[in-house]
Every structure is written in structure tokens, then in C-alpha cells.
C-alpha positions in Angstrom: 4.6 7.5 7.7 3.2 9.3 10.7 4.5 8.7 14.2 1.3 6.9 15.1 1.7 4.5 12.2 5.4 3.9 13.0 4.6 3.0 16.6 1.9 0.6 15.5 4.3 -0.9 12.9 7.0 -1.4 15.6 4.5 -3.0 18.0 3.4 -5.4 15.2 7.0 -6.3 14.3 7.9 -6.9 18.0 4.9 -9.1 18.5 5.8 -11.1 15.4 9.4 -11.5 16.5 8.4 -12.6 20.0 5.9 -15.0 18.5 8.6 -16.6 16.2 11.0 -16.8 19.1 8.5 -18.5 21.3 7.7 -21.0 18.6 11.3 -21.9 17.9 12.2 -22.4 21.6 11.3 -25.8 23.2 8.3 -25.8 25.5 9.6 -25.9 29.2 6.5 -27.7 30.5 6.9 -31.5 30.2 3.8 -33.4 29.0 2.2 -35.7 31.5 2.5 -39.4 30.7 -0.4 -41.7 31.3 0.2 -45.3 32.1 -1.7 -47.6 29.9 -1.4 -51.1 28.7 -1.1 -50.1 25.1 2.2 -48.6 23.8 1.9 -45.0 22.7 3.4 -43.7 19.5 4.8 -40.3 19.1 2.8 -38.1 16.8 3.8 -34.7 15.7 1.0 -32.2 15.7 0.5 -29.6 13.0 1.6 -26.8 15.4 4.9 -28.5 16.1 5.7 -29.3 12.5 5.1 -25.7 11.5 7.7 -24.4 14.0 10.6 -26.0 12.4 13.4 -23.7 11.3 12.7 -24.4 7.7 9.1 -23.2 8.1 10.2 -20.0 9.8 12.9 -19.4 7.1 10.3 -20.0 4.4 8.0 -17.4 6.1 10.8 -14.9 6.2 11.7 -15.5 2.6 8.1 -14.9 1.6 8.0 -11.6 3.5 11.3 -10.7 1.9 9.9 -11.4 -1.6 6.8 -9.2 -0.9 9.1 -6.4 0.3 11.2 -6.7 -2.8 8.1 -6.5 -5.0 6.8 -3.5 -3.1 10.1 -1.7 -3.4 10.3 -2.3 -7.1 6.7 -1.0 -7.6 7.6 2.1 -5.5 10.8 2.7 -7.6 8.8 2.4 -10.8 6.2 4.9 -9.7 8.7 7.4 -8.4 10.8 7.1 -11.5 7.8 7.6 -13.8 6.8 10.7 -11.8 10.2 12.2 -12.1 10.3 11.5 -15.9 6.8 13.1 -16.2 7.9 16.2 -14.3 11.1 16.6 -16.4 9.1 16.2 -19.6 6.5 18.7 -18.5 9.2 21.2 -17.6 10.9 20.8 -21.0 7.7 21.2 -22.9 6.7 24.2 -20.7 10.1 25.9 -21.4 9.5 25.6 -25.2 5.8 26.4 -25.4 4.6 28.0 -22.1 1.5 25.8 -22.1 1.5 25.1 -18.4 1.2 28.8 -17.6 -1.8 29.1 -19.9 -3.4 26.0 -18.5 -2.9 27.3 -15.0 -4.5 30.6 -15.9 -7.5 28.8 -17.3 -7.9 26.6 -14.2 -7.8 29.8 -12.0 -10.5 31.4 -14.2 -12.7 28.4 -14.1 -12.4 27.8 -10.4 -12.6 31.6 -9.6 -9.4 31.5 -7.7 -7.5 34.8 -7.2 -8.7 38.3 -8.0 
């Protein structure tokens, strides 16, 4: 990951963390109460209900699951590449096929002298 990508990633993570913190902290501004003849009932809005600790934990668990899946995919790809390279080196030691294939590629692409 390049330095530019790392800084963007860090900024995005900081913004996400500050957003979560601001959502979990109570709002310091008290709502204005209007006097009316009818009694008012308290209704939770969608925004307030989504800022519960359970919702933030569920979001974090979701992100953790995606991260685990990505790490598993990366491990499988890296492992298969290592196995492929080891198998090619063993086959090349016994037959010398990679050297001949490399020479053919150089001839076709007119690389070298």
C-alpha cells in the first residue's frame, strides 16, 4: 500500500471512529418543548434507534467478518502461488523446461542480442 493510500485509509478510519463516537454520545442540546393542550408521546426516531450500542457492535462485527473473509482469500492466493512456484522449480530442476520456454519467449519478442 502506498503512502498516499495509507494516509487516505487513516483519514477514513478516523472519520468513521469520530462518527461512531458522536453517535454514541448523548446530544448536549436540549430539545425545545412546546406547550400544547394535547399530551405528547415520546417517539424514537430511526436515527436514535440506530445509535444504540447493539447496532454499533453489529456494524463492527460485520466489518470484522468481511476482514476475516478477505484475509482468508489472501492467504489462499498467497499459498497457491507459493505451491505453484515450488512445483515449477521442482519440474524445472528435473527437465529444464523453464529455460527452454524462456529462450523461446526471448526469440519471439526479439529481446536480447
